[in-house]
C-alpha positions in Angstrom: 0.0 0.0 0.0 1.4 3.4 -1.1 0.5 5.9 1.6 -0.8 9.4 0.6 -0.2 12.8 2.4 -3.6 12.3 3.9 -2.7 8.8 5.1 0.4 10.3 6.8 -1.7 13.0 8.4 -4.0 10.4 9.9 -1.2 8.3 11.3 0.4 11.7 12.7 -3.0 12.6 14.4 -2.6 9.4 16.4 1.2 9.7 17.1 0.9 13.3 18.1 -2.0 12.8 20.7 -4.6 14.6 18.7 -6.5 11.2 18.9 -6.3 9.6 22.3 -6.1 5.9 22.9 -9.4 4.5 23.7 -11.3 6.6 21.1 -14.0 4.6 19.4 -13.3 3.5 15.7 -16.6 5.3 14.7 -15.6 8.6 16.3 -12.1 8.3 14.9 -13.5 7.8 11.3 -15.8 10.9 11.9 -12.8 12.9 13.1 -10.7 12.0 10.1 -13.5 12.7 7.7 -14.1 16.1 9.2 -10.8 17.3 10.3 -8.4 15.7 8.0 -10.4 14.8 5.0 -9.6 11.1 4.7 -10.8 7.7 5.5 -8.6 5.8 7.9 -10.3 2.3 7.4 -7.8 1.2 4.8 -5.0 2.0 7.3 -6.8 0.1 9.9 -7.3 -2.8 7.5 -3.7 -2.8 6.4 -2.5 -3.0 9.9 -1.0 0.5 10.4 -3.5 1.4 13.2 -4.3 -0.8 16.3 -8.1 -0.4 16.4 -9.3 -3.6 18.2 -11.7 -2.7 19.6 -10.7 0.9 20.1 -8.1 3.1 18.7 -5.0 2.1 20.7 -2.3 3.8 18.7 -0.1 2.9 15.9 1.2 -0.6 15.3 4.9 -1.1 14.7 4.1 -0.9 10.9 2.3 2.4 11.4 5.3 3.8 13.6 7.7 2.6 10.9 5.7 4.2 8.0 5.6 7.5 9.9 9.3 7.5 10.6 10.0 6.9 7.0 7.6 9.6 5.8 9.2 11.4 2.8 10.1 15.0 3.7 
């Protein structure tokens, strides 16, 4: 999966604490749609975000992707 700028912004929202652990997935999807303009579900499905059953943070894959974000 090739990540877009929006995908990185979604990952950053979690890493920076804008989205707190324990946030419901539904609320997170609404937040991303309204505040970021993207859908986080593909990132959840691809294993970048730990969202079982609530948003718990980034997985190792998500942290690595964010660390390797193109400048």
